[in-house]
C-alpha positions as CSV (number, residue, x, y, z in Angstrom):
1,C,0.0,-0.1,0.0
2,Y,1.7,3.9,-0.8
3,G,-1.5,5.2,0.5
4,P,-1.8,9.4,0.3
5,P,-0.4,10.7,-2.3
6,L,-1.5,8.0,-4.8
7,D,-5.0,7.5,-3.9
8,N,-5.5,11.5,-2.9
9,N,-6.5,13.0,-6.3
10,R,-5.4,16.5,-4.5
11,S,-1.9,14.8,-3.6
12,L,0.6,17.3,-4.7
13,L,2.0,13.8,-6.5
14,R,-1.1,13.5,-8.6
15,I,-1.5,17.8,-9.1
16,L,2.2,17.4,-10.7
17,E,1.0,14.3,-13.0
18,A,-2.0,16.1,-14.2
19,M,-0.3,19.1,-14.6
20,I,2.9,17.2,-16.8
21,R,-0.3,15.5,-19.3
22,T,-2.2,18.7,-19.5
23,Y,0.9,21.3,-20.4
24,S,3.0,18.2,-22.4
25,P,1.5,20.2,-26.0
26,F,3.1,23.7,-25.0
27,L,6.4,21.2,-24.7
28,L,6.4,20.9,-28.5
29,S,5.4,25.2,-29.1
30,P,9.0,26.9,-29.6
31,V,7.7,29.9,-28.1
32,L,8.2,30.1,-24.3
33,S,5.6,29.7,-21.7
34,V,4.3,29.1,-18.2
35,E,2.5,25.8,-18.9
36,G,6.5,24.5,-20.6
37,E,8.0,26.3,-17.5
38,A,5.7,24.7,-15.0
39,I,6.3,21.0,-16.2
40,R,10.1,21.8,-16.1
41,W,9.8,22.6,-12.9
42,A,8.1,19.7,-12.4
43,V,10.5,17.5,-13.9
44,G,13.2,19.2,-11.7
45,L,11.5,18.4,-8.4
46,M,10.7,14.6,-9.7
47,S,14.2,14.2,-10.3
48,N,15.1,14.8,-6.9
49,L,12.1,13.4,-4.9
50,V,13.1,9.8,-7.2
51,S,16.6,9.8,-6.0
52,V,15.6,8.0,-2.9
53,E,13.5,3.9,-4.0
54,R,10.9,4.5,-1.7
55,R,10.1,7.7,-3.4
56,A,10.7,6.3,-7.0
57,D,8.8,3.4,-6.2
58,I,5.7,5.9,-5.7
59,V,6.6,8.3,-8.8
60,L,6.6,4.8,-11.0
61,H,2.8,3.9,-9.8
62,T,1.8,7.5,-11.7
63,D,2.3,8.1,-15.0
64,I,4.6,10.4,-15.0
65,P,7.5,8.2,-16.3
66,F,5.4,7.8,-19.3
67,Y,4.9,11.7,-19.8
68,I,8.5,12.3,-19.1
69,V,9.7,9.7,-21.8
70,Q,6.9,10.9,-24.1
71,N,7.7,14.6,-24.0
72,L,11.6,14.1,-24.4
73,R,10.6,11.5,-27.4
74,S,9.3,15.0,-29.1
75,T,11.6,17.9,-27.9
76,P,11.5,20.1,-31.2
77,R,14.7,20.7,-29.8
78,T,16.5,17.5,-32.0
79,N,19.9,19.6,-32.0
80,I,21.4,18.4,-28.0
81,N,23.5,21.8,-28.7
82,E,20.1,23.6,-27.4
83,W,19.9,21.7,-24.1
84,T,21.0,23.9,-22.2
85,E,21.7,23.4,-18.5
86,E,18.3,23.0,-16.9
87,S,16.6,22.7,-19.7
88,M,13.4,20.9,-20.2
89,E,15.9,17.5,-21.6
90,E,18.5,17.6,-19.2
91,M,15.6,17.1,-16.6
92,S,14.4,14.3,-18.2
93,L,17.7,13.1,-18.4
94,I,18.4,13.0,-14.9
95,F,15.1,11.7,-13.6
96,L,15.6,8.8,-16.0
97,C,19.3,8.6,-14.4
98,N,17.8,8.5,-11.4
99,L,15.0,5.9,-12.2
100,I,17.8,3.5,-13.6
101,K,19.4,3.3,-10.2
102,F,16.3,1.2,-9.2
103,E,15.5,-2.2,-10.8
104,G,11.8,-1.0,-10.4
105,G,12.9,2.2,-12.7
106,R,15.1,0.5,-15.0
107,E,11.8,-2.4,-15.5
108,M,9.9,0.3,-16.2
109,L,12.0,2.4,-18.5
110,K,12.4,-0.8,-20.3
111,T,8.5,-1.1,-20.7
112,L,8.7,2.5,-21.9
113,E,11.0,2.1,-24.5
114,V,13.2,4.7,-23.1
115,N,16.6,3.6,-25.4
116,A,14.5,5.2,-28.0
117,A,13.8,8.5,-27.0
118,I,17.6,8.8,-26.0
119,E,19.2,6.9,-28.9
120,P,19.1,10.7,-31.0
121,V,21.7,11.6,-27.9
122,L,23.8,8.7,-27.8
123,G,27.7,9.2,-29.1
124,K,27.1,13.1,-29.9
125,G,29.8,13.9,-26.6
126,G,29.1,16.4,-24.0
127,I,26.6,15.9,-20.3
128,H,23.5,14.5,-22.5
129,A,25.3,12.2,-24.3
130,Y,26.9,10.8,-21.3
131,R,23.9,10.4,-19.1
132,A,22.2,9.3,-22.1
133,G,24.7,6.3,-22.3
134,L,24.4,5.5,-18.7
135,I,20.3,4.9,-19.2
136,H,21.2,2.6,-21.9
137,C,24.5,0.6,-20.6
138,A,22.0,0.2,-17.4
139,L,19.2,-0.6,-19.7
140,A,21.4,-3.7,-21.8
141,E,19.9,-7.1,-21.8
142,E,23.4,-8.6,-21.5
143,G,26.7,-6.7,-21.1
144,N,29.9,-8.0,-23.2
145,D,32.8,-8.5,-20.9
146,G,34.7,-6.2,-22.8
147,D,32.5,-3.5,-22.9
148,D,34.5,-0.8,-19.8
149,D,31.1,1.5,-20.3
150,Y,28.9,-1.1,-19.6
151,K,30.7,-2.7,-16.7
152,M,31.3,0.9,-15.1
153,T,27.7,1.6,-15.1
154,Q,26.6,-1.9,-14.3
155,S,29.4,-1.4,-10.7
156,Y,27.8,2.0,-10.6
157,A,23.7,0.4,-10.2
158,A,25.1,-2.2,-8.3
159,D,26.3,0.1,-5.7
160,G,23.1,1.9,-6.6
161,E,25.0,5.7,-6.4
162,Y,26.5,7.2,-10.0
163,P,29.1,9.3,-10.9
164,P,29.1,13.1,-9.2
165,L,27.5,13.9,-12.6
166,V,24.6,13.0,-12.5
167,Q,24.0,12.1,-8.6
168,R,21.9,14.4,-6.5
169,S,21.7,15.0,-2.6
170,D,18.8,13.7,-0.7
171,T,17.8,16.6,0.8
172,M,14.1,16.0,0.6
173,G,13.5,13.5,3.5
174,E,10.8,11.1,3.3
175,F,7.2,12.0,1.9
């Protein structure tokens, strides 16, 4: 039983889920909007929430991961040079990096076919490609013993920690 955050349609979690669902079309516009900014910061909040397994498990029982993957998949900014610090795309990758630390998160992301969403970023260089590579390697079905990137990612996944580039502090406490 996950309790009030999932059972109560007025909980902050359910409000953020509804907001992300309702305002996602605003992300397709090249015009900066309040609605798009609201989603961007909601995804940033979600990326911090899912850094702890208990909270990640609760978020996985919502449609939030689906909407975040869909928004990343349909971003109008196909050139990753346009993905700036704290952009919706960057915050989405951080959210996904935090989810892959946990078995439930990896299973959900496989179901959502997240590799198709991150494929355009892989191998492009920079922090976004690095994060996409971590996600891709963590979701790989089988590792090749000679694949250093795969072994590194699996080592981090086993420890539940990631390099400083994707690690988030746990300062928010529990729900």
